[in-house]
C-alpha positions in Angstrom: 16.2 15.5 -15.6 18.6 12.6 -15.4 17.8 9.2 -13.9 19.8 9.9 -10.8 17.9 13.2 -10.1 14.6 11.4 -10.7 15.5 8.7 -8.2 16.5 11.3 -5.6 13.3 13.3 -6.2 11.2 10.1 -5.8 13.1 9.1 -2.6 12.6 12.6 -1.1 8.9 12.5 -2.0 8.5 9.1 -0.3 10.4 10.3 2.7 8.2 13.3 3.1 5.1 11.1 2.8 6.5 8.8 5.5 8.1 11.3 7.9 6.5 14.7 7.6 2.9 14.0 6.7 1.9 12.1 9.8 3.1 15.0 12.0 1.6 17.8 9.9 -1.5 16.2 8.4 -3.9 18.6 10.1 -2.3 21.7 8.5 -4.1 22.1 5.2 -1.3 23.7 3.3 1.1 20.9 4.2 -1.4 18.2 3.5 -2.5 19.5 0.1 1.1 20.2 -1.0 2.3 16.7 -0.2 -0.8 15.1 -1.8 -0.4 17.4 -4.8 3.2 16.3 -5.2 2.2 12.7 -5.1 -0.4 13.1 -7.8 1.8 15.5 -9.8 4.6 12.9 -9.6 2.2 10.3 -10.9 1.6 12.4 -13.9 5.2 13.4 -14.4 6.2 9.7 -14.6 4.1 9.4 -17.8 5.3 12.6 -19.5 7.1 12.1 -22.9 10.8 12.0 -22.6 10.8 9.8 -19.5 12.7 6.8 -20.8 12.0 4.1 -18.2 10.4 0.8 -18.8 6.6 0.6 -18.8 6.5 -1.6 -15.7 8.7 0.7 -13.7 6.6 3.7 -14.6 3.4 1.9 -13.8 4.8 0.7 -10.4 5.9 4.2 -9.5 2.5 5.6 -10.4 0.7 3.0 -8.3 3.0 3.8 -5.3 2.4 7.5 -5.6 -1.4 7.1 -6.0 -1.3 4.8 -3.0 0.5 7.4 -0.9 -2.1 10.0 -2.0 -4.9 7.8 -0.8 -3.0 6.9 2.4 -2.5 10.7 3.1 -6.3 11.0 3.4 -6.4 8.1 5.8 -3.7 9.6 8.0 -5.4 13.0 8.0 -8.7 11.4 9.0 -7.1 9.4 11.8 -5.3 12.6 13.1 -8.6 14.4 13.1 -10.3 11.7 15.1 -7.4 11.7 17.6 -7.7 15.5 17.9 -11.5 15.3 18.6 -11.3 12.4 21.0 -10.7 14.4 24.2 -13.8 16.6 23.6 -15.9 13.5 23.0 -14.6 12.0 26.1 -15.4 15.1 28.2 -19.0 15.1 26.7 -19.5 11.4 27.6 -18.2 12.0 31.2 -20.5 15.0 31.6 -23.5 13.0 30.4 -22.6 10.1 32.8 -22.2 12.5 35.7 -25.5 14.2 35.1 -27.3 10.8 34.7 -25.6 9.7 38.0 -26.7 12.8 39.8 -30.3 12.5 38.5 -30.5 8.9 39.9 -29.3 10.1 43.3 -31.8 12.9 43.7 -35.2 12.0 45.3 -38.2 12.7 43.1 -39.6 16.1 43.8 -43.2 16.3 44.7 -45.7 17.7 47.2 -45.0 16.4 50.6 -48.2 16.3 52.5 -48.0 16.1 56.2 
């Protein structure tokens, strides 16, 4: 693969990380495909026959590993956002039941 094709592939991979992953992080197939491409790209940079300078290869590898780690953070954040409405409903129900329990008079035997 020529240098121009490698740069285009790297650009597309970074664009997918930036644009597609945040929207589709909760879909396991999309998440693992993008993360796998990041890690696979890291390994591909070090294959024999890639004739870039050592510093460039190291920098590209670090960027791709960073994106793989960042993918996990994005996925975790999306999960928390998806679970937040249910947690909020549970807190409101607990507050409502506690409020109702305070308003009710204690039940006991009324002697009279």
